[in-house]
Backbone as CSV, one residue per row, in Angstrom:
resi,resn,N_x,N_y,N_z,CA_x,CA_y,CA_z,C_x,C_y,C_z
1,MET,33.575,-10.426,-34.200,34.772,-10.743,-34.933,34.827,-9.850,-36.163
2,PHE,36.032,-9.398,-36.479,36.251,-8.647,-37.702,37.635,-9.000,-38.225
3,HIS,37.760,-9.024,-39.538,39.043,-9.365,-40.150,39.045,-8.895,-41.588
4,CYS,40.229,-8.923,-42.183,40.370,-8.627,-43.605,41.410,-9.594,-44.171
5,HIS,41.671,-9.513,-45.449,42.587,-10.450,-46.106,43.965,-10.449,-45.447
6,ALA,44.554,-9.276,-45.292,45.908,-9.199,-44.746,45.920,-9.144,-43.227
7,GLY,44.807,-8.816,-42.616,44.741,-8.772,-41.170,45.448,-7.585,-40.555
8,LYS,45.596,-6.502,-41.304,46.326,-5.362,-40.767,45.702,-4.016,-41.080
9,ASP,45.126,-3.829,-42.228,44.621,-2.512,-42.609,43.195,-2.284,-42.100
10,HIS,42.227,-2.964,-42.690,40.851,-2.824,-42.203,40.756,-3.305,-40.756
11,THR,41.325,-4.451,-40.505,41.304,-5.011,-39.164,42.016,-4.091,-38.181
12,GLY,43.182,-3.630,-38.557,43.956,-2.746,-37.684,43.232,-1.451,-37.386
13,LEU,42.598,-0.872,-38.406,41.882,0.380,-38.194,40.654,0.175,-37.320
14,VAL,39.890,-0.871,-37.568,38.707,-1.143,-36.741,39.131,-1.369,-35.295
15,ALA,40.181,-2.154,-35.079,40.660,-2.396,-33.716,41.111,-1.092,-33.073
16,ALA,41.846,-0.264,-33.802,42.328,1.010,-33.261,41.176,1.944,-32.915
17,LEU,40.171,2.014,-33.778,39.015,2.872,-33.510,38.271,2.396,-32.263
18,LEU,38.071,1.092,-32.158,37.374,0.544,-31.001,38.170,0.801,-29.721
19,LEU,39.461,0.512,-29.745,40.285,0.725,-28.563,40.291,2.190,-28.141
20,ASP,40.408,3.097,-29.120,40.400,4.524,-28.806,39.060,4.931,-28.192
21,ALA,37.984,4.475,-28.788,36.651,4.815,-28.285,36.415,4.263,-26.881
22,LEU,37.117,3.201,-26.528,36.993,2.618,-25.193,37.927,3.263,-24.185
23,GLY,38.748,4.213,-24.651,39.612,4.949,-23.742,41.032,4.442,-23.601
24,VAL,41.445,3.524,-24.463,42.816,3.020,-24.418,43.758,4.128,-24.886
25,GLU,44.896,4.264,-24.217,45.860,5.295,-24.572,46.370,5.089,-25.992
26,ARG,46.585,6.188,-26.690,47.016,6.146,-28.092,48.325,5.383,-28.257
27,ALA,49.275,5.577,-27.356,50.559,4.870,-27.467,50.359,3.353,-27.405
28,THR,49.455,2.906,-26.577,49.164,1.474,-26.457,48.519,0.958,-27.739
29,ILE,47.627,1.755,-28.311,46.982,1.374,-29.570,48.019,1.223,-30.672
30,LEU,48.944,2.167,-30.753,49.976,2.116,-31.792,50.930,0.954,-31.567
31,ASP,51.269,0.686,-30.320,52.118,-0.477,-30.013,51.415,-1.768,-30.425
32,ASP,50.117,-1.853,-30.153,49.341,-3.027,-30.531,49.365,-3.220,-32.048
33,TYR,49.151,-2.146,-32.789,49.194,-2.234,-34.250,50.582,-2.673,-34.719
34,GLY,51.615,-2.124,-34.095,52.979,-2.481,-34.468,53.306,-3.948,-34.245
35,LEU,52.631,-4.581,-33.300,52.858,-6.008,-33.041,52.489,-6.881,-34.233
36,THR,51.644,-6.357,-35.100,51.235,-7.122,-36.272,52.446,-7.587,-37.066
37,ALA,53.470,-6.743,-37.155,54.671,-7.092,-37.921,55.361,-8.328,-37.343
38,ARG,55.255,-8.528,-36.049,55.885,-9.683,-35.416,55.216,-10.985,-35.857
39,TYR,53.916,-10.916,-36.124,53.163,-12.128,-36.425,52.807,-12.287,-37.899
40,ARG,52.970,-11.251,-38.686,52.687,-11.312,-40.124,54.027,-11.349,-40.859
41,ARG,54.586,-12.520,-40.997,55.889,-12.670,-41.628,55.759,-12.671,-43.150
42,ARG,56.827,-12.323,-43.805,56.851,-12.249,-45.264,56.439,-13.577,-45.900
43,THR,56.869,-14.677,-45.315,56.531,-15.981,-45.889,55.026,-16.232,-45.875
44,GLU,54.323,-15.638,-44.925,52.872,-15.799,-44.840,52.138,-14.883,-45.816
45,GLN,52.864,-13.952,-46.396,52.253,-12.970,-47.282,52.739,-13.102,-48.721
46,GLU,53.445,-14.165,-49.015,54.064,-14.310,-50.327,53.052,-14.247,-51.464
47,SER,51.909,-14.879,-51.314,50.929,-14.858,-52.403,50.393,-13.439,-52.627
48,SER,50.180,-12.696,-51.555,49.733,-11.297,-51.695,50.818,-10.467,-52.365
49,TYR,52.058,-10.673,-51.949,53.189,-9.951,-52.530,53.276,-10.231,-54.038
50,GLU,53.178,-11.478,-54.409,53.268,-11.856,-55.829,52.128,-11.235,-56.637
51,ARG,50.915,-11.231,-56.090,49.782,-10.614,-56.802,50.012,-9.115,-57.009
52,LEU,50.579,-8.457,-56.029,50.863,-7.023,-56.169,51.893,-6.784,-57.271
53,ILE,52.920,-7.604,-57.315,53.952,-7.498,-58.355,53.333,-7.751,-59.729
54,GLU,52.514,-8.790,-59.822,51.868,-9.136,-61.088,50.925,-8.041,-61.576
55,SER,50.381,-7.267,-60.643,49.476,-6.176,-61.035,50.232,-4.934,-61.488
56,GLY,51.575,-4.987,-61.419,52.377,-3.878,-61.913,53.047,-3.035,-60.842
57,MET,52.878,-3.390,-59.597,53.494,-2.630,-58.506,54.976,-2.986,-58.424
58,SER,55.798,-2.014,-58.070,57.223,-2.298,-57.904,57.424,-3.178,-56.674
59,GLU,58.551,-3.891,-56.640,58.842,-4.768,-55.505,58.896,-3.976,-54.202
60,GLU,59.509,-2.796,-54.255,59.619,-1.959,-53.056,58.240,-1.511,-52.565
61,ALA,57.394,-1.077,-53.483,56.049,-0.636,-53.106,55.229,-1.801,-52.560
62,ALA,55.336,-2.966,-53.194,54.585,-4.135,-52.736,55.020,-4.535,-51.325
63,ALA,56.307,-4.517,-51.084,56.800,-4.847,-49.747,56.281,-3.835,-48.727
64,GLY,56.238,-2.557,-49.099,55.737,-1.519,-48.203,54.270,-1.671,-47.875
65,VAL,53.481,-2.076,-48.851,52.041,-2.265,-48.640,51.788,-3.343,-47.589
66,LEU,52.666,-4.293,-47.499,52.477,-5.416,-46.588,53.036,-5.172,-45.189
67,THR,53.538,-3.977,-44.924,54.084,-3.661,-43.604,53.029,-3.000,-42.722
68,THR,53.369,-2.846,-41.446,52.464,-2.213,-40.487,53.214,-1.176,-39.648
69,PRO,53.655,-0.093,-40.289,54.389,0.913,-39.512,53.452,1.695,-38.582
70,LYS,53.911,1.910,-37.348,53.107,2.658,-36.387,52.749,4.041,-36.914
71,TRP,53.699,4.665,-37.626,53.456,6.034,-38.095,52.236,6.105,-39.004
72,ALA,51.972,5.047,-39.765,50.819,5.072,-40.675,49.510,5.089,-39.885
73,MET,49.423,4.259,-38.846,48.221,4.252,-38.019,48.111,5.558,-37.231
74,GLN,49.224,6.039,-36.738,49.213,7.306,-36.002,48.676,8.430,-36.876
75,HIS,49.152,8.490,-38.113,48.693,9.521,-39.044,47.196,9.389,-39.310
76,ALA,46.716,8.175,-39.506,45.284,7.958,-39.773,44.431,8.423,-38.598
77,LEU,44.828,8.066,-37.383,44.056,8.465,-36.210,44.117,9.967,-35.970
78,GLU,45.292,10.555,-36.179,45.426,12.008,-36.021,44.581,12.755,-37.050
79,GLU,44.496,12.219,-38.245,43.677,12.859,-39.279,42.194,12.800,-38.900
80,LEU,41.747,11.683,-38.362,40.357,11.589,-37.910,40.100,12.561,-36.757
81,ASP,41.059,12.656,-35.834,40.932,13.631,-34.741,40.840,15.052,-35.291
82,ARG,41.691,15.362,-36.259,41.732,16.712,-36.825,40.423,17.047,-37.535
83,ARG,39.933,16.114,-38.303,38.712,16.376,-39.080,37.439,16.378,-38.243
84,TYR,37.369,15.492,-37.248,36.102,15.279,-36.550,36.134,15.599,-35.061
85,GLY,37.296,15.926,-34.527,37.403,16.273,-33.116,37.839,15.123,-32.234
86,SER,37.362,13.939,-32.521,37.742,12.749,-31.766,37.293,11.515,-32.540
87,ILE,37.812,10.387,-32.131,37.400,9.130,-32.757,35.927,8.863,-32.457
88,ALA,35.507,9.129,-31.234,34.098,8.923,-30.875,33.190,9.796,-31.745
89,ASP,33.594,11.043,-31.999,32.796,11.927,-32.857,32.746,11.400,-34.287
90,PHE,33.862,10.850,-34.756,33.882,10.248,-36.088,32.923,9.059,-36.153
91,LEU,32.998,8.192,-35.132,32.148,6.999,-35.128,30.672,7.364,-35.096
92,ARG,30.316,8.331,-34.272,28.907,8.731,-34.136,28.447,9.606,-35.293
93,GLY,29.397,10.157,-36.045,29.052,11.033,-37.166,29.156,10.311,-38.491
94,PRO,30.232,10.606,-39.248,30.362,10.050,-40.594,30.379,8.528,-40.670
95,ALA,30.854,7.852,-39.611,30.896,6.391,-39.644,29.508,5.790,-39.471
96,GLY,28.555,6.579,-38.998,27.176,6.121,-38.934,26.799,5.261,-37.742
97,MET,27.623,5.280,-36.698,27.289,4.494,-35.514,26.099,5.145,-34.802
98,TYR,25.137,4.346,-34.409,24.005,4.882,-33.647,24.528,5.484,-32.346
99,PRO,23.958,6.586,-31.903,24.469,7.284,-30.710,24.630,6.407,-29.470
100,ASP,23.699,5.495,-29.235,23.789,4.689,-28.023,24.671,3.450,-28.169
101,THR,25.112,3.150,-29.391,25.926,1.948,-29.602,27.267,2.039,-28.892
102,LEU,27.913,3.199,-28.955,29.201,3.347,-28.295,29.048,3.194,-26.785
103,ASP,28.001,3.757,-26.228,27.753,3.595,-24.788,27.522,2.126,-24.446
104,THR,26.794,1.420,-25.289,26.537,-0.007,-25.072,27.834,-0.805,-25.156
105,LEU,28.673,-0.493,-26.142,29.968,-1.177,-26.258,30.807,-0.949,-25.017
106,ARG,30.877,0.290,-24.571,31.655,0.595,-23.365,31.123,-0.191,-22.169
107,GLN,29.809,-0.236,-22.040,29.206,-0.948,-20.920,29.531,-2.444,-20.983
108,ARG,29.374,-3.021,-22.150,29.585,-4.469,-22.276,31.044,-4.879,-22.231
109,LEU,31.935,-4.014,-22.701,33.347,-4.385,-22.768,34.174,-3.889,-21.597
110,LEU,33.695,-2.892,-20.883,34.493,-2.327,-19.793,33.958,-2.601,-18.403
111,GLU,32.686,-2.912,-18.280,32.112,-3.150,-16.966,31.981,-4.653,-16.730
112,PRO,32.243,-5.078,-15.483,32.067,-6.509,-15.170,30.621,-6.930,-15.437
113,PRO,30.425,-8.147,-15.892,29.069,-8.600,-16.248,28.131,-8.683,-15.047
114,TRP,28.661,-8.744,-13.839,27.806,-8.869,-12.658,27.314,-7.528,-12.134
115,VAL,27.719,-6.409,-12.779,27.263,-5.083,-12.331,25.862,-4.824,-12.819
């Protein structure tokens, strides 16, 4: 299990990295991230919005911080691809994942347990 306060940034990135490393198509990953907006309504984020305003952020900027545009996740993943070659290379390199961990994740999450 993994989560963050808003359930979209840290959580969204971790989910996107895992899905990409498991071979899920990028368009599907971005669609999945975009679904967050359907379930994270403004009324559920009012306290976060108010704290951002109280900290000096403009109303427009605060509202933007609480959104989940596909383009933002797409840009983040493309930047990791550009810098490191692939998400798997990023995970095994700068992210510090042990080399065999990704193989273990793939085995446990993609192969039937009876194999």
